[in-house]
C-alpha positions in Angstrom: -27.1 -21.5 16.2 -27.3 -18.0 14.9 -24.2 -16.0 14.8 -24.1 -12.5 15.8 -21.2 -9.7 14.7 -19.3 -9.0 17.8 -19.5 -12.5 19.4 -16.6 -14.2 20.6 -16.3 -18.0 19.7 -14.3 -21.0 20.0 -13.3 -22.6 16.7 -10.8 -24.9 15.2 -8.3 -24.3 12.2 -9.3 -26.3 9.3 -7.2 -24.9 6.7 -4.2 -22.5 6.0 -3.9 -20.4 2.9 -1.2 -17.4 2.0 -3.9 -14.9 2.9 -5.4 -16.2 6.1 -6.8 -19.3 8.0 -10.1 -20.9 7.7 -11.7 -21.7 11.0 -14.7 -24.2 12.0 -17.3 -22.4 14.0 -20.0 -24.1 16.2 -23.0 -25.0 14.3 -21.2 -26.6 11.3 -20.5 -23.0 9.7 -16.8 -21.7 8.9 -15.1 -18.4 8.6 -11.9 -16.8 7.3 -9.5 -15.0 9.5 -7.5 -12.8 7.2 -3.6 -12.7 7.7 -4.1 -8.9 9.1 -6.4 -10.2 11.8 -4.1 -13.0 13.4 -2.0 -10.8 15.6 -1.1 -7.2 16.2 2.4 -7.9 15.1 3.3 -8.3 11.4 2.5 -11.8 10.2 4.6 -12.9 7.2 3.5 -16.4 7.0 0.3 -17.8 8.4 1.9 -21.3 8.9 4.4 -19.5 11.5 1.3 -18.2 13.6 -1.3 -21.0 13.2 -1.4 -24.7 12.6 -4.2 -27.0 11.1 -6.1 -28.5 14.1 -5.3 -25.6 16.4 -8.3 -24.4 18.8 -8.5 -20.7 18.7 -10.6 -18.1 20.1 -12.1 -15.7 17.4 -14.4 -12.7 17.3 -16.9 -12.5 14.5 -16.5 -9.0 12.7 -18.6 -9.3 9.5 -20.8 -11.5 7.7 -21.2 -10.3 4.0 -24.0 -10.2 1.7 -23.0 -13.6 0.3 -22.9 -15.3 3.8 -19.2 -15.5 4.2 -18.1 -14.8 7.7 -15.0 -12.9 8.7 -13.2 -13.5 11.9 -10.5 -11.9 13.9 -8.1 -13.5 16.5 -6.2 -10.2 17.4 -9.5 -8.4 18.5 -10.0 -11.2 21.2 -7.0 -9.9 22.9 -6.2 -6.3 24.4 -3.8 -4.3 22.2 -0.2 -4.4 23.1 0.8 -1.5 25.5 2.6 1.4 23.7 5.9 2.7 24.9 5.7 5.7 27.2 6.9 8.2 24.3 3.6 7.6 22.4 4.4 5.9 19.1 6.2 2.7 19.1 9.9 2.8 18.0 10.7 2.2 14.3 13.2 -0.5 13.6 14.4 1.8 10.8 17.4 4.3 12.0 16.2 7.8 12.5 18.2 10.5 10.3 19.5 13.7 11.4 18.2 17.1 10.0 21.5 17.2 7.9 21.0 13.7 6.2 17.5 14.3 5.4 17.1 14.1 1.7 16.2 17.5 -0.1 12.8 17.7 -1.9 13.3 18.0 -5.4 11.2 17.1 -8.4 13.6 15.7 -11.2 12.7 16.8 -14.4 12.6 14.7 -17.7 14.9 16.4 -20.4 13.1 14.6 -23.3 15.9 14.6 -25.8 15.3 11.3 -27.4 16.7 7.8 -26.1 19.1 7.9 -23.2 17.8 11.2 -21.9 17.7 11.4 -18.2 16.8 13.5 -15.4 18.1 16.7 -14.8 20.0 17.9 -11.5 17.8 19.7 -9.0 17.6 23.2 -9.2 19.0 25.6 -6.7 16.7 27.4 -4.5 15.0 30.4 -6.2 13.7 33.5 -4.7 10.0 33.3 -4.0 7.9 34.4 -7.1 4.3 35.4 -7.3 1.6 32.9 -8.9 1.6 34.7 -12.1 5.2 34.4 -12.8 5.3 30.7 -11.5 2.4 30.0 -13.9 4.1 31.6 -16.9 7.3 29.8 -16.1 5.4 26.4 -15.8 3.7 27.1 -19.0 6.9 27.8 -21.0 8.7 24.9 -19.7 5.5 22.6 -20.5 5.4 23.9 -23.9 9.1 23.5 -24.7 9.1 19.9 -23.1 5.9 19.0 -25.1 7.5 20.0 -28.5 10.5 18.0 -27.7 8.5 15.0 -26.8 6.6 15.5 -30.0 9.9 15.9 -32.1 11.4 12.7 -30.6 8.2 10.5 -31.4 7.9 11.8 -35.1 10.8 9.2 -36.0 8.9 6.2 -34.2 5.7 6.7 -36.1 5.2 4.4 -39.3 5.0 6.7 -42.3 1.7 6.4 -44.5 2.4 6.3 -48.1 0.0 8.3 -50.3 -1.1 6.4 -53.6 -3.4 8.2 -55.9 
């Protein structure tokens, strides 16, 4: 039997791994249903969704250059309906505008061991590009020299013998 991409087939689960399930197909061939192609919902463990010997309907989604067959169970079913509001609701609680974290880039102080991160800076007036570039370069050179000074003590010294 010649298999075509897009064909819907009946198969039987012959093996389960942590990344998917192997399914025997008509004609003596077999393919893999990756864990992400088992269901539209999140599947943590393949054993919770499928069992060896189970009959399944699969869609052939790809045959790669080495002849491996990639299958999908979820593509044989219509996707679940979305809520009327558009996006599905997230299980995480939504934050109010006041509780949103303020974007800040922590800066490494670089004064040897135990040096941490500085506190976020207060909002500054907008600067033009040239001033921002000068400020960045001066901070960068300062940090680089701090790092270089801190690293000298860790380097092995070479002895000079004549």
